[in-house]
C-alpha positions in Angstrom: 24.0 3.7 -1.9 21.2 6.1 -1.0 17.5 5.6 -1.9 17.7 7.8 -4.9 20.6 5.9 -6.4 18.9 2.6 -5.6 15.6 3.7 -7.1 17.3 5.0 -10.3 19.1 1.7 -10.6 15.8 -0.2 -10.5 14.3 2.3 -13.0 17.0 2.6 -15.6 20.0 0.4 -14.8 21.2 -3.2 -15.1 19.4 -4.0 -11.8 16.0 -3.6 -13.4 16.9 -5.9 -16.3 18.3 -8.6 -14.0 15.3 -8.8 -11.7 12.8 -10.1 -14.2 14.8 -13.0 -15.6 16.4 -14.0 -12.4 13.4 -14.1 -10.1 10.3 -14.0 -12.3 11.1 -16.0 -15.3 13.8 -18.5 -14.3 13.6 -18.4 -10.5 17.0 -20.2 -10.3 18.3 -18.4 -7.2 16.0 -18.2 -4.2 16.2 -14.8 -2.5 17.2 -14.4 1.1 14.4 -14.9 3.7 12.9 -11.6 4.5 13.9 -9.9 1.3 11.5 -8.1 -0.9 11.4 -11.0 -3.4 11.0 -13.9 -1.0 7.3 -13.5 -0.2 8.2 -13.4 3.5 7.5 -9.9 4.7 9.6 -8.4 7.6 7.8 -8.6 10.9 9.9 -5.9 12.5 10.6 -2.5 10.9 14.2 -2.7 9.6 16.5 0.1 10.8 17.1 1.1 7.2 13.5 0.6 6.0 12.8 2.3 2.7 9.3 1.6 1.5 9.9 3.0 -2.0 12.9 0.8 -2.7 11.2 -2.2 -1.1 7.9 -1.9 -3.0 9.7 -1.2 -6.3 11.8 -4.4 -5.9 8.9 -6.5 -4.7 6.6 -5.0 -7.3 8.9 -5.7 -10.2 9.2 -9.2 -9.0 5.5 -9.8 -9.3 3.4 -8.2 -6.5 2.5 -5.3 -8.8 0.9 -6.0 -12.3 3.4 -5.8 -15.2 1.2 -3.3 -16.9 2.0 -0.8 -14.1 5.8 -1.3 -14.2 6.4 1.4 -16.7 4.6 3.9 -14.5 6.4 3.1 -11.3 9.8 3.2 -12.9 9.2 6.4 -14.8 11.1 9.6 -13.8 8.2 10.8 -11.7 7.1 7.3 -10.7 7.8 7.7 -7.0 5.8 10.8 -6.6 2.9 9.9 -8.8 2.6 6.1 -8.5 4.7 4.4 -5.8 4.1 7.1 -3.1 0.4 7.2 -4.1 0.1 3.6 -2.7 1.9 4.0 0.6 -0.4 4.2 3.7 -0.5 6.9 6.3 -2.7 7.9 9.3 -4.5 11.1 8.6 -5.3 13.7 11.2 -9.1 13.4 11.7 -11.4 14.1 14.6 -11.6 11.2 17.0 -15.4 11.2 16.6 -15.0 10.0 13.0 -13.1 6.9 14.0 -15.0 4.2 15.9 -13.3 2.3 18.7 -11.4 -0.6 17.4 -10.4 0.9 14.0 -7.5 2.8 12.5 -8.0 5.5 9.8 -5.8 5.0 6.8 -5.3 7.0 3.6 -2.9 6.5 0.7 -0.4 8.9 -0.8 0.7 11.5 1.9 0.7 15.0 0.3 3.1 16.2 3.0 5.7 13.9 1.4 5.0 15.1 -2.1 3.0 12.1 -3.1 -0.1 12.1 -5.2 -3.3 11.1 -3.3 -4.8 7.8 -4.2 -8.1 7.9 -6.1 -10.9 5.5 -5.7 -13.5 4.5 -8.3 -16.5 2.3 -8.5 -16.7 -0.4 -11.3 -17.6 1.1 -14.6 -17.2 0.5 -18.3 -14.3 3.1 -18.2 -12.2 0.9 -16.0 -13.3 -2.4 -17.4 -15.8 -3.0 -14.7 -13.1 -3.7 -12.1 -13.2 -0.6 -9.9 -10.2 1.0 -8.1 -9.9 0.8 -4.4 -8.1 -1.3 -1.7 -10.2 -4.4 -1.2 -8.2 -5.7 1.8 -5.9 -4.3 4.4 -3.8 -6.5 6.8 -2.4 -4.9 9.9 -0.1 -6.3 12.5 1.9 -4.8 15.3 5.6 -4.6 14.3 6.9 -7.1 16.9 8.1 -10.7 16.5 4.9 -12.5 17.5 1.8 -10.6 16.8 -1.6 -11.5 15.2 -2.4 -10.0 11.9 -5.9 -8.5 11.4 -7.4 -8.4 7.9 -10.1 -5.9 7.0 -12.1 -6.3 3.7 -13.8 -3.8 1.5 -15.9 -5.5 -1.1 -17.0 -2.3 -2.9 -16.7 1.5 -3.1 -18.1 4.1 -2.4 -20.4 1.9 -0.3 -18.7 -0.8 1.7 -21.1 -3.6 1.0 -22.7 -6.0 3.5 -19.8 -8.4 3.3 -17.2 -5.8 4.2 -15.5 -5.9 7.6 -14.3 -2.3 7.3 -15.9 1.0 6.6 -15.2 4.5 5.1 -15.4 8.0 6.3 -14.6 11.2 4.3 -12.0 13.8 5.0 -13.9 17.0 5.6 -17.3 15.2 5.7 -17.9 15.9 2.0 -19.2 13.7 -0.8 -17.0 10.6 -0.9 -17.1 10.7 -4.7 -15.6 14.3 -4.9 -12.1 14.7 -6.3 -12.1 11.2 -7.7 -12.6 9.7 -4.2 -9.2 11.0 -3.0 -10.7 12.1 0.3 -11.7 8.5 1.2 -10.5 7.4 4.6 -10.4 3.6 5.1 -11.4 2.4 8.6 -9.4 -0.8 9.2 -9.6 -3.1 12.2 -7.1 -2.3 14.9 -5.4 -5.6 16.0 -5.6 -6.5 19.6 -3.0 -4.8 21.7 -2.2 -2.0 19.2 -2.2 1.4 20.9 -1.6 5.0 19.8 2.1 5.4 19.1 2.8 1.8 18.1 4.4 0.9 14.9 2.4 -1.5 12.7 3.0 -3.2 9.4 0.4 -2.5 6.7 0.1 -5.0 3.9 -2.7 -4.0 1.5 -4.1 -4.8 -2.0 -5.2 -2.3 -4.6 -7.5 -3.9 -7.0 -5.9 -2.2 -10.0 -2.2 -1.9 -8.9 -1.4 -4.9 -6.7 0.1 -5.3 -3.2 1.9 -2.7 -1.2 3.7 -2.8 2.2 4.8 -0.2 4.7 5.4 0.4 8.4 3.5 3.3 9.9 3.0 4.7 13.4 -0.7 4.8 14.5 
């Protein structure tokens, strides 16, 4: 089964209906260790890694708010919603990235994905705000430390944040709904250019997302 068939099954087929009662409501059958539903994330990038299928499955099992399920399973859910939350390393001048950090954006336009917006807390969004408040990165090898970077606010990082922001093109970070925001996340010890890392991050509005990327 290819990714499109798997995704469509999650969106419209029996598989979608079976996930909720089996793993969310009843929890009678524990999933296999390392599966999307087990809570144990893969340490190594699987040979058949499919971030869309993995995040759909894991999201429908509880890592993504139920209020967002209709959006991610809609006909354009991959392009407008799932892909929007997948990380990638943008091409930016080295001078914008301090030593010890990795630049990360969400929703790679080259893959046809919508770019992830960012918003400060306001009455319009219930005072919650919309940004990634933590990012955890580890090298994709069996035994590697995981480095967590926190972002307590947006567009300013806040004094308690351990990460920072820069802006693609050096414009106003608020322009275009904050879609040009680049997150500067801590680079774990031993991670070098060209390494594959696992990114596990939390969007305040839309839950947790996981992917493997090359830095």
